[in-house]
C-alpha positions in Angstrom: 54.3 122.3 61.5 55.6 123.8 64.7 58.9 125.7 64.4 62.0 123.6 64.2 63.3 123.3 67.8 66.1 125.7 68.5 68.0 122.9 70.3 67.9 120.7 67.2 69.0 123.6 65.1 71.9 124.3 67.4 72.9 120.6 67.4 72.8 120.6 63.6 74.9 123.9 63.3 77.5 122.3 65.6 77.6 118.8 64.3 76.7 119.2 60.6 78.4 122.5 59.8 78.6 121.7 56.0 74.8 121.8 55.8 72.6 124.8 55.6 70.6 124.6 58.8 67.7 126.6 57.6 67.0 124.0 54.8 67.2 121.0 57.1 63.6 121.3 58.6 62.2 120.7 55.1 64.5 117.7 54.7 63.4 116.3 58.0 59.7 117.0 57.3 60.0 115.2 54.0 60.2 111.9 55.9 57.0 110.9 57.8 57.4 111.2 61.6 61.1 112.1 61.3 60.7 115.3 63.2 59.4 113.3 66.2 62.2 110.9 65.9 64.7 113.8 65.8 63.6 114.9 69.2 65.7 112.2 70.8 69.4 112.9 71.0 70.5 109.4 69.9 68.2 109.3 66.9 69.0 112.9 66.0 72.6 111.9 65.7 71.6 108.9 63.5 69.5 111.2 61.4 72.4 113.4 60.7 74.3 110.4 59.3 71.4 109.8 56.9 71.0 113.4 55.5 72.7 112.6 52.3 70.5 109.6 51.7 67.4 111.7 52.4 68.5 114.5 50.2 69.6 112.3 47.3 66.2 110.5 47.4 64.4 113.9 47.2 66.5 114.9 44.2 65.7 111.6 42.6 62.0 112.2 43.2 61.7 109.2 45.7 59.9 109.1 49.0 62.0 108.2 52.0 60.4 106.4 54.9 61.7 105.8 58.4 62.1 102.1 57.6 64.5 103.1 54.8 66.6 105.0 57.3 66.6 102.1 59.8 67.6 99.7 57.0 70.5 102.0 56.1 71.6 102.3 59.7 71.5 98.5 60.2 73.6 98.1 57.1 76.1 100.6 58.6 76.2 98.9 61.9 76.6 95.4 60.4 79.4 96.7 58.1 81.1 98.4 61.0 81.1 95.4 63.2 82.3 92.8 60.6 85.1 90.9 62.0 84.8 92.2 65.6 82.5 89.5 66.9 80.0 87.0 65.8 76.3 87.1 66.4 74.6 85.2 63.7 71.3 86.7 64.1 72.3 90.4 64.5 70.1 91.7 61.7 67.2 89.6 63.1 67.7 91.0 66.6 67.8 94.6 65.2 64.6 94.0 63.2 63.0 92.7 66.4 64.0 95.8 68.4 62.9 98.2 65.5 59.5 96.5 65.4 59.2 96.8 69.2 60.1 100.5 68.9 57.5 101.0 66.2 54.9 99.1 68.2 54.4 96.4 65.6 54.6 92.6 66.0 58.2 91.8 66.5 57.6 88.1 66.8 56.5 87.4 63.2 60.2 87.3 62.2 61.2 84.7 64.7 60.1 81.8 62.5 62.4 82.8 59.7 65.7 80.9 59.3 68.7 82.7 60.7 70.9 84.8 58.3 74.3 83.2 58.9 
């Protein structure tokens, strides 16, 4: 693996001061493709919100996949937005966008009934 980017280290030092930055590359590398995802500022911020989930899974001997992190983020977004506005298919829309980002077939979900 290439050295953990110094910009990412600096971001983590500043925004996650309670964590040991030197241990974070191993945490990030424990999830397939997470280092690449961490190169984008928005997704790096999202990853910092998921560090506890990743670390706990490692302690429990479980593997974490990017889909687990996306699912956790979707749950956070849906919980945060409860009561603000109504969009019956929010989770479906987010799944569609995540599938598009991953390069998969986003349209296979469109035939499912809406989650109201």
